C-alpha positions as CSV (number, residue, x, y, z in Angstrom):
1,X,23.8,120.9,50.6
2,X,23.3,120.4,54.4
3,X,19.8,121.6,55.3
4,X,17.5,121.9,58.3
5,X,20.5,122.1,60.6
6,X,21.5,124.2,63.6
7,X,24.8,125.9,62.5
8,X,27.4,127.0,65.0
9,X,29.9,128.6,62.7
10,X,32.3,129.8,65.6
11,X,32.9,133.0,63.6
12,X,29.6,134.8,63.2
13,X,26.1,134.4,64.6
14,X,24.6,130.9,65.1
15,X,21.7,129.8,62.8
16,X,18.9,127.9,64.6
17,X,17.7,126.3,61.4
18,X,19.5,126.8,58.2
19,X,21.8,125.4,55.5
20,X,25.4,125.0,54.3
21,X,26.2,124.8,50.6
22,X,29.4,123.2,49.5
23,X,31.0,123.2,46.1
24,X,34.2,121.2,45.5
25,X,36.1,121.4,48.7
26,X,34.8,124.8,49.8
27,X,31.9,126.3,51.7
28,X,30.2,128.6,49.2
29,X,27.2,129.8,51.3
30,X,25.3,129.4,54.5
31,X,22.2,131.0,55.8
32,X,19.0,130.8,57.7
33,X,15.8,129.2,56.5
34,X,15.1,126.6,53.7
35,X,18.1,125.7,51.5
36,X,18.0,127.1,48.0
37,X,17.2,124.8,45.1
38,X,20.5,123.8,43.5
39,X,20.0,121.3,40.6
40,X,22.1,118.2,41.0
41,X,23.2,118.9,44.6
42,X,23.5,116.0,47.0
43,X,21.2,117.0,49.9
44,X,21.9,116.0,53.5
45,X,19.0,116.4,55.9
46,X,20.5,117.9,59.1
47,X,17.2,117.6,61.2
48,X,18.2,117.2,64.8
49,X,21.8,117.9,64.1
50,X,24.4,120.5,65.0
51,X,26.9,121.6,62.4
52,X,30.3,122.8,63.6
53,X,33.7,123.2,62.0
54,X,35.7,120.0,62.0
55,X,37.7,119.8,65.2
56,X,41.5,120.5,65.0
57,X,43.9,118.4,67.1
58,X,47.1,120.3,67.8
59,X,49.1,117.8,69.8
60,X,49.5,114.0,69.5
61,X,52.0,111.2,69.4
62,X,50.2,108.6,67.2
63,X,52.8,105.9,67.7
64,X,51.8,105.7,71.3
65,X,48.5,104.0,70.4
66,X,50.7,100.9,70.5
67,X,51.7,101.4,74.2
68,X,48.5,102.3,76.0
69,X,47.7,101.3,79.6
70,X,51.4,101.2,80.8
71,X,53.0,103.0,83.7
72,X,49.5,103.8,84.8
73,X,50.3,105.6,88.1
74,X,53.5,107.4,87.0
75,X,54.6,111.0,86.9
76,X,55.7,112.3,83.5
77,X,59.4,111.6,84.1
78,X,58.7,108.2,85.6
79,X,56.4,107.4,82.6
80,X,59.0,108.5,80.1
81,X,61.8,106.4,81.7
82,X,59.5,103.4,81.8
83,X,58.6,103.7,78.1
84,X,61.6,105.1,76.2
85,X,63.2,101.7,75.7
86,X,60.0,100.1,74.6
87,X,59.4,102.9,72.0
88,X,63.0,102.4,70.7
89,X,61.9,99.0,69.4
90,X,59.2,100.4,67.1
91,X,59.3,100.1,63.4
92,X,57.4,101.6,60.4
93,X,54.8,98.8,60.6
94,X,54.0,99.7,64.2
95,X,53.7,103.3,63.4
96,X,51.4,102.7,60.4
97,X,49.1,100.5,62.4
98,X,49.1,102.9,65.4
99,X,48.5,105.9,63.2
100,X,45.7,104.3,61.3
101,X,43.9,103.5,64.5
102,X,44.7,106.8,66.2
103,X,43.6,108.9,63.3
104,X,40.5,106.8,62.7
105,X,39.6,107.3,66.4
106,X,40.1,111.1,66.0
107,X,37.8,111.2,63.0
108,X,35.2,109.3,64.9
109,X,35.2,112.2,67.4
110,X,34.7,114.9,64.8
111,X,38.4,115.7,64.1
112,X,39.2,116.7,60.5
113,X,42.8,118.0,61.0
114,X,45.5,116.6,63.3
115,X,49.1,117.2,64.1
116,X,51.4,114.4,65.1
117,X,54.7,115.0,67.0
118,X,57.0,112.0,66.3
119,X,60.4,112.3,67.9
120,X,61.9,108.8,68.2
121,X,63.6,107.4,65.1
122,X,65.5,104.2,65.8
123,X,68.0,103.3,63.1
124,X,67.2,100.5,60.6
125,X,63.4,100.4,61.4
126,X,62.0,101.8,58.2
127,X,60.6,105.2,57.3
128,X,58.6,106.0,60.4
129,X,57.7,109.5,59.3
130,X,56.3,108.3,55.9
131,X,54.3,105.6,57.7
132,X,52.2,108.2,59.6
133,X,51.7,110.3,56.5
134,X,50.5,107.2,54.6
135,X,48.0,106.4,57.4
136,X,46.6,110.0,57.3
137,X,46.1,109.8,53.5
138,X,44.2,106.6,53.9
139,X,42.0,107.8,56.7
140,X,41.4,111.1,54.8
141,X,42.1,113.7,57.5
142,X,44.3,116.7,57.1
143,X,47.7,116.1,58.6
144,X,50.4,118.2,60.1
145,X,53.3,115.8,60.9
146,X,55.9,117.3,63.1
147,X,59.4,115.9,62.6
148,X,60.5,115.7,66.2
149,X,64.0,115.0,67.4
150,X,66.2,114.4,70.5
151,X,70.0,114.9,70.7
152,X,70.4,115.2,74.4
153,X,70.7,111.8,76.0
154,X,71.5,110.8,79.6
155,X,75.2,111.1,79.1
156,X,74.7,114.8,78.3
157,X,72.3,115.6,81.1
158,X,69.1,114.8,79.2
159,X,66.3,112.4,80.2
160,X,66.2,109.9,77.3
161,X,68.6,107.0,77.1
162,X,71.4,107.6,74.6
163,X,70.1,104.8,72.4
164,X,67.1,106.8,71.3
165,X,68.8,110.1,70.5
166,X,70.2,111.3,67.1
167,X,73.2,113.4,66.1
168,X,72.5,117.0,65.4
169,X,73.6,117.0,61.7
170,X,71.5,113.9,61.0
171,X,68.5,115.5,62.6
172,X,68.7,118.7,60.5
173,X,69.3,116.7,57.3
174,X,66.3,114.4,57.9
175,X,64.1,117.3,58.9
176,X,64.9,119.3,55.8
177,X,64.3,116.2,53.7
178,X,60.9,115.7,55.3
179,X,59.9,119.3,54.6
180,X,61.0,119.0,51.0
181,X,59.2,115.7,50.5
182,X,55.9,116.2,52.3
183,X,55.1,119.9,53.0
184,X,52.3,121.3,50.8
185,X,51.7,125.0,51.5
186,X,48.6,125.2,49.3
187,X,45.2,126.4,50.6
188,X,43.6,123.0,50.4
189,X,46.7,121.2,51.7
190,X,46.3,117.8,53.3
191,X,49.9,117.7,54.6
192,X,52.1,120.4,56.2
193,X,55.3,119.5,57.9
194,X,56.3,121.1,61.2
195,X,59.8,121.3,62.8
196,X,59.6,120.0,66.3
197,X,62.6,119.2,68.6
198,X,61.1,117.2,71.5
199,X,61.6,119.3,74.7
200,X,64.2,121.3,76.7
201,X,65.2,118.2,78.6
202,X,65.9,116.1,75.5
203,X,67.1,118.7,72.9
204,X,70.3,120.7,73.1
205,X,70.3,124.5,72.7
206,X,72.1,124.0,69.4
207,X,69.3,121.8,68.1
208,X,66.7,124.2,69.2
209,X,68.3,127.2,67.5
210,X,69.3,125.4,64.3
211,X,65.8,123.9,64.0
212,X,64.2,127.4,64.4
213,X,66.5,128.7,61.7
214,X,65.7,125.8,59.4
215,X,61.9,126.1,59.9
216,X,62.0,129.9,59.2
217,X,64.1,129.4,56.1
218,X,61.6,126.9,54.8
219,X,58.5,128.8,55.9
220,X,57.2,126.1,58.2
221,X,56.0,126.2,61.8
222,X,57.7,125.2,65.1
223,X,56.4,123.0,67.9
224,X,57.8,121.6,71.2
225,X,56.8,120.6,74.7
226,X,57.3,123.1,77.5
227,X,56.2,123.6,81.2
228,X,54.3,120.4,81.4
229,X,55.4,119.6,85.0
230,X,57.1,121.1,87.9
231,X,59.9,118.6,87.4
232,X,60.6,120.2,84.0
233,X,60.6,123.6,85.6
234,X,63.2,122.6,88.1
235,X,65.2,120.8,85.5
236,X,65.4,123.9,83.3
237,X,66.4,126.1,86.2
238,X,69.1,123.6,87.3
239,X,70.4,123.1,83.7
240,X,70.0,126.5,82.1
241,X,69.4,128.9,84.9
242,X,66.1,129.9,83.4
243,X,62.4,128.8,83.6
244,X,61.0,127.2,80.4
245,X,59.4,130.2,78.7
246,X,62.4,132.4,79.4
247,X,64.7,129.7,78.0
248,X,62.5,129.5,74.9
249,X,62.7,133.3,74.5
250,X,66.5,133.2,74.7
251,X,66.6,130.5,72.0
252,X,64.4,132.5,69.6
253,X,61.4,130.2,70.1
254,X,58.7,132.8,70.7
255,X,56.6,134.0,67.8
256,X,53.4,133.6,65.8
257,X,55.0,130.6,64.0
258,X,55.4,128.7,67.2
259,X,53.0,126.7,69.4
260,X,53.9,124.8,72.6
261,X,52.3,121.7,74.0
262,X,51.0,121.8,77.5
263,X,52.3,125.0,79.0
264,X,50.8,124.0,82.4
265,X,53.1,125.8,84.8
266,X,53.3,129.4,83.6
267,X,53.8,132.6,85.6
268,X,52.0,135.8,84.8
269,X,55.1,137.0,83.0
270,X,55.1,133.8,80.9
271,X,51.5,134.3,79.9
272,X,52.2,137.9,79.0
273,X,55.2,136.9,76.8
274,X,53.1,134.3,74.9
275,X,50.3,136.7,74.3
276,X,52.6,139.6,73.2
277,X,54.6,137.3,70.8
278,X,51.6,135.5,69.3
279,X,52.9,132.1,70.5
280,X,50.2,129.5,70.8
281,X,49.6,126.6,73.1
282,X,48.0,123.1,72.8
283,X,46.0,122.3,75.9
284,X,45.8,118.6,76.7
285,X,43.6,118.3,79.8
286,X,43.2,114.5,79.9
287,X,46.9,113.8,79.6
288,X,47.7,116.4,82.2
289,X,45.2,114.9,84.5
290,X,46.4,111.3,83.9
291,X,50.0,112.2,84.7
292,X,49.1,114.5,87.6
293,X,50.8,117.3,85.8
294,X,48.4,120.1,86.9
295,X,45.8,122.3,85.3
296,X,46.9,124.9,82.7
297,X,45.9,128.5,83.2
298,X,43.8,128.4,80.0
299,X,41.2,131.0,81.2
300,X,43.9,133.4,82.1
301,X,45.7,132.9,78.9
302,X,42.5,133.7,76.9
303,X,41.9,136.8,79.0
304,X,45.4,138.1,78.1
305,X,44.9,137.4,74.4
306,X,47.1,134.3,74.1
307,X,45.9,131.7,71.6
308,X,45.0,128.2,72.9
309,X,44.0,125.1,70.9
310,X,43.3,121.6,72.1
311,X,45.2,118.3,71.8
312,X,44.5,114.7,73.0
313,X,48.3,114.1,73.4
314,X,49.8,110.6,72.9
315,X,47.5,107.7,73.7
316,X,50.0,106.2,76.1
317,X,49.2,109.1,78.5
318,X,45.6,109.7,77.3
319,X,44.1,106.3,76.6
320,X,41.2,106.3,74.0
321,X,40.6,110.0,74.4
322,X,38.2,111.5,71.9
323,X,39.1,115.1,70.8
324,X,35.4,116.1,71.3
325,X,35.7,115.0,74.9
326,X,38.6,117.4,75.5
327,X,36.2,120.3,75.1
328,X,34.3,119.0,78.2
329,X,37.5,118.3,80.1
330,X,38.8,121.7,79.4
331,X,35.6,123.4,80.5
332,X,35.3,121.3,83.7
333,X,39.0,121.7,84.7
334,X,38.9,125.4,84.2
335,X,35.7,125.8,86.2
336,X,37.1,123.5,89.0
337,X,40.1,125.9,89.3
338,X,38.5,129.3,88.6
339,X,34.7,128.9,89.1
340,X,31.7,128.5,86.8
341,X,32.4,131.7,84.8
342,X,35.9,130.5,83.8
343,X,35.0,129.1,80.4
344,X,31.7,128.8,78.4
345,X,30.6,126.0,76.1
346,X,31.2,128.2,73.0
347,X,34.7,129.2,74.2
348,X,35.5,125.5,74.5
349,X,34.2,124.9,71.0
350,X,36.3,127.7,69.7
351,X,39.4,126.2,71.3
352,X,38.8,122.9,69.6
353,X,38.3,124.6,66.2
354,X,39.5,128.1,65.4
355,X,42.0,128.1,68.3
356,X,43.6,124.9,66.8
357,X,43.5,126.3,63.3
358,X,45.4,129.4,64.5
359,X,48.1,127.2,66.2
360,X,48.6,125.5,62.8
361,X,48.7,128.7,60.9
362,X,45.4,127.8,59.0
363,X,42.8,130.2,60.5
364,X,42.1,131.5,57.0
365,X,41.3,128.0,55.7
366,X,39.9,126.1,58.7
367,X,38.3,126.4,62.1
368,X,35.0,128.2,61.3
369,X,32.1,127.8,58.9
370,X,32.4,130.7,56.5
371,X,32.0,131.1,52.7
372,X,35.4,130.5,51.1
373,X,36.8,128.3,53.8
374,X,37.4,124.6,53.4
375,X,34.3,122.3,53.9
376,X,35.6,120.5,57.0
377,X,32.4,120.0,58.9
378,X,31.2,117.8,61.8
379,X,27.5,117.0,62.0
380,X,26.5,116.0,65.5
381,X,23.2,114.2,66.3
382,X,22.0,116.3,69.3
383,X,18.3,115.6,68.8
384,X,18.1,112.0,70.0
385,X,15.7,110.8,72.6
386,X,18.0,111.7,75.5
387,X,20.1,114.6,74.2
388,X,17.1,116.5,73.0
389,X,16.2,117.3,76.6
390,X,19.0,119.9,76.3
391,X,17.5,122.8,74.3
392,X,20.9,124.4,73.5
393,X,22.8,122.1,71.0
394,X,26.2,123.6,71.8
395,X,25.7,122.9,75.5
396,X,24.7,119.3,74.5
397,X,27.9,118.9,72.6
398,X,30.3,120.3,75.2
399,X,28.7,119.7,78.6
400,X,27.8,116.0,78.0
401,X,29.6,113.0,76.4
402,X,30.3,113.5,72.7
403,X,27.1,113.0,70.7
404,X,26.9,110.5,67.8
405,X,28.1,111.8,64.5
406,X,25.9,111.8,61.4
407,X,28.8,113.0,59.1
408,X,32.3,114.2,59.2
409,X,33.3,116.0,56.0
410,X,36.9,116.8,55.0
411,X,36.9,119.1,52.0
412,X,33.4,118.0,51.3
413,X,34.3,114.3,51.3
414,X,32.6,112.0,53.8
415,X,35.1,110.4,56.2
416,X,32.5,109.4,58.7
417,X,28.9,108.5,58.1
418,X,26.5,107.5,60.9
419,X,29.4,106.8,63.3
420,X,31.3,104.6,60.9
421,X,34.6,105.3,59.1
422,X,34.0,105.4,55.3
423,X,37.5,105.9,53.9
424,X,39.0,102.9,55.6
425,X,37.4,99.8,57.0
426,X,36.1,100.7,60.5
427,X,37.0,97.4,62.1
428,X,40.3,97.0,60.2
429,X,41.5,100.3,61.5
430,X,40.9,99.2,65.1
431,X,42.5,95.9,64.4
432,X,45.6,97.6,63.0
433,X,46.1,99.5,66.3
434,X,45.7,96.3,68.3
435,X,48.2,94.5,66.1
436,X,50.6,97.4,66.4
437,X,50.5,97.1,70.2
438,X,51.2,93.3,70.0
439,X,54.0,93.9,67.5
440,X,55.7,96.6,69.6
441,X,55.5,94.5,72.7
442,X,57.1,91.6,70.9
443,X,59.9,93.7,69.3
444,X,60.6,95.2,72.8
445,X,60.8,91.8,74.4
446,X,63.3,90.7,71.7
447,X,65.5,93.6,72.8
448,X,65.0,92.7,76.5
449,X,62.5,95.4,77.5
450,X,59.0,95.2,78.9
451,X,57.0,98.2,80.2
452,X,55.2,97.8,83.5
453,X,51.5,98.6,84.1
454,X,52.7,100.5,87.1
455,X,56.0,102.0,87.9
456,X,58.0,99.7,90.1
457,X,56.6,96.5,88.4
458,X,58.7,94.4,86.1
């Protein structure tokens, strides 16, 4: 029983002082006023706290925790070219350490569910996909691992080196195996697999269409990158004679079972197609800013009825980014582009919660505080000596830096208490990420590759 707490349920009216009752892994009641007496209930005093749904991260590349701070001043394509060969040296140990740190960091910013788009699978380096899933189980967050893929290397007009791409038949077989082994469609699921070819400039049309057919046959969702930069737009027109959204439409990649990462450079027609088809997007403002990609038309997408969630993106293009901070980034970027009425604090909170849940197809289970939904809850300390100067706790959460966390619950289980990880050792999780970075650098050097801090450096 969480009591004496300001409740921002996202769906439904806010409660200035009330309670949330949890039984098992579900919310069973919430309301205003004193909490009812429930014999045997564990009681959490929420005085000075704001309760929100746990945040939902809808785009990440967890392995990139091991390659932060490189190619610092690069465009997207320059950054990729600088890092592809380094990433090709990763093994399962690197992925496990990077994912442990990355997911721990997300939990420490109020995240209870995260996707992970992993698309590089060098041969003979262990089970990289399983390594991420193992890390998520240990940290205790819900996980939507996306089995990514690339089959279009430089020799076939793609961007990645041929050494990091796979054959089409191998990709489809491995993807099906991943779904069969790790996808749990149940209401309380901690693991749901996504089918996710990397991008139009690294995946063939055959891979895109065959992947869509596989996902729909298996009843799982689809994810990929599109329209992140103007370079990509020009590449698609040159290679396929179509802009990215039109190309996705041709390949059968629009629909309510699809969400795209970034979608920065969209026309009015593109936004209309996404809204009409129910296709979602993952907005990643810090990464887009870091790479100079642009500012997505989030406010306009919302006005037309398109769904938008938030993502931190891979840590190599979004160093140490907390998911809670992406609410503020989104609000500020939209207001910088469109004016102060472009996005409210509560809209930003909805993007980070229910918008993300819709992208993952879990809006009936996650993303809002309602009886019958899973007890994934973030409890923010907004009543401290400085933050308490802001009377509106949702404003304090979104407009300022992320407040300290009193609790993060996943299915009623404490993953974070008083700003410390409880499921895994707080310090050990951080050390695992640092060791993954050292290991990846060593493995890459052994293959003759180093990544520069800036493009043009050796």
